[in-house]
N, C-alpha and C positions, 0 to 999 in steps of 0.2 A: 665224287661221293663214294667211290669204292673204298677209300680209307675209313669212312664211317661204317660201311657194311662190315669191314674187317673188325672194327672196334666192337660192333654188336656181336659178332661171332666170338670174339675173345671173351666178352662179358658173359655170354651164354655158357661158354665152356667153363669159366671160373665159377659161375653160379651152380652149374651142374656138379662140379667137383667139390666145392666147399660149402654150398648152401642148400643142398638138396633141391637144386633147380630154382630156388626163389631168388628174385632180384628186384631191385628198385632202380628206376631210371629217373633222374632229375635233370631237367634242362635249365641251364642258366641262360641268360640273355644271348643276344647275337648281334653281330655287326650289320647284318643284312637280313631283316625279318623274313623276307620271302625265301631266301636261300637257306636260312636256318631250318625252316619247315622241311625242305627237301633233305637236309642232312639228318634231321631227326627221323624222317621216313626211312632213309637208307640205314640208319642205326637199327631201327626196328626190323627191317628186312633181315639184317644180320642176326639179331637176337632170335628171330623166328626161323632162322636157317632156311630162308627161301632159296630155291635153286637158281633163280634168275631175278634180276632187278625188275620191279614193276614199273618204275619210273626211270627215265633217262636223265642224266645230269643236264639241267637247262643251260648251264654256262660252260660246259666242258670245252666247247670250241669257240668261246667268245673271244674275239681278238682283243689284245691289250695294246694300248698306246704306249710303247716303250719310251718315247720322248717325254710324255707326260710323267711317267713314273720316275724317270731320271731327274726331271725338274723337281718333283716332290721330294725326292731323297736329297738333292742338292739344297733345297730350301730348309729341310729339317736339320741337315748338318750345319748350315749357316746359323740357324736359330740357336742350336746347341752351343756352337762356338761363341756366339755373342752373349749367351745367357747362363751358361753353366761354367762356374768359376774354374774348375780344373781343366776344362777344355779350351779355355781362352788362349793358352799357349800352344795348343796342338795345331 
């Protein structure tokens, strides 16, 4: 979530420099509704220039199943080779 805090800090800096401190934040959807809320929270922490995060990242140390990820990527590549005309010869 640190990246979202940095985005918030950048937005605040640009708003202060170019818009007399005014800004508008619009959130588009998200792939994981719960985590999107944490990311928005982190963005607002950055915008508010909070010295330390109020919430820790709930999935920062969440282990990933690399075998599963590799299988997903293999499956996507195969689907693309089978269904995307210019990739069929690749």
